[in-house]
N, C-alpha and C positions, 0 to 999 in steps of 0.2 A: 605636870602630867605629860605623859608621852604623846607624841603625835598620833600614834596608832590608837591610843585610848580615846583621844579627842575625836579622831575620825569615826570611831565606832559610835560614840555618843552623838556625833553630828548626824550620822546615818539614821540612828534610832530616832532622834528628834525629828528629822526630816520625814521619816515614815509616819510618825505620830501626827505631824502637822497635815500630811496628805490625807490620812485616814479621817482626821477630824474635819477637814474641809469637805470631804465627801459627805460626812454625816451632817455638816452644816447645810449643804445643799438640800438634803432631804428635809431637814427641819425648816428651812426657808419655804419649801413647797407646802409642808404641813401647816406652817404658820399662815401662809397666804390663804389656804383653804379654810382653816378654822376662823380666821378673821373675817373672810367673806360670809361664812356661815353665821357668825355672831352678828354681823351687820344686817343680814337678812332677817335673823330672829328679832333683832331690835326693831326693825321697821314693822315686822309682823305684830310685835307686842304693842307698838304704838297704835297701829290700826285697829287691832282686835280688842285691846284692853281687857283681856281675860287673865285670870290667875295662871292658867296653864301656859299661855303664851309668854307670860312674864317669867315663869320658871324655866321654860325652854330658852329664853333669852339669857337668863342668868347662867344656865348650864353651858350654853355656847360661849359666853364671855369667859367663863372659867377655863374651858378647854383652850381657848385662844391665849389666855394669860399664862397657862402652864407651859404651852409650847413656846410662847414668847420668852418666858424665863429660862427654859432649857436652852433656847437659841442664844440668849444673852450670856449664859454661863459658858457655853461652848465657845463663843467669840472671845470671852475673857481667857479661857484656857489656851486657845490658839495664840492669842497675844502673848501669853506667858511663855509658851513654847518658842515663839518667834524671838522673844528676848533671850531665851536660853541659847537658841541657835546663833544669834548675833554674838553672844559672849564666847561661844565655842569657836566661831570663825575668827574672832579677835585673838583667842589663844593660839590658833593655828598660825596666824600672821605674825605673832611675836616670837 
């Protein structure tokens, strides 16, 4: 592969990593919010012991889980792109 082609791919990969890291920051904030909300709902459900509070707790926990899963998938994708970036840098150096 030519150097210019590798450089283009490296630039593209670097831009993707940057964009995904920005997205990860947002998901981290959302995850913190939903986790706090789920914990508050859990405590409320323990204290009140009503079906409504239990449903609220379950719903809050589901939201936190979904955002947590999205965050984990995004972290995996960033790791994959960083691996690709390393390979491209190795190609440039050889």
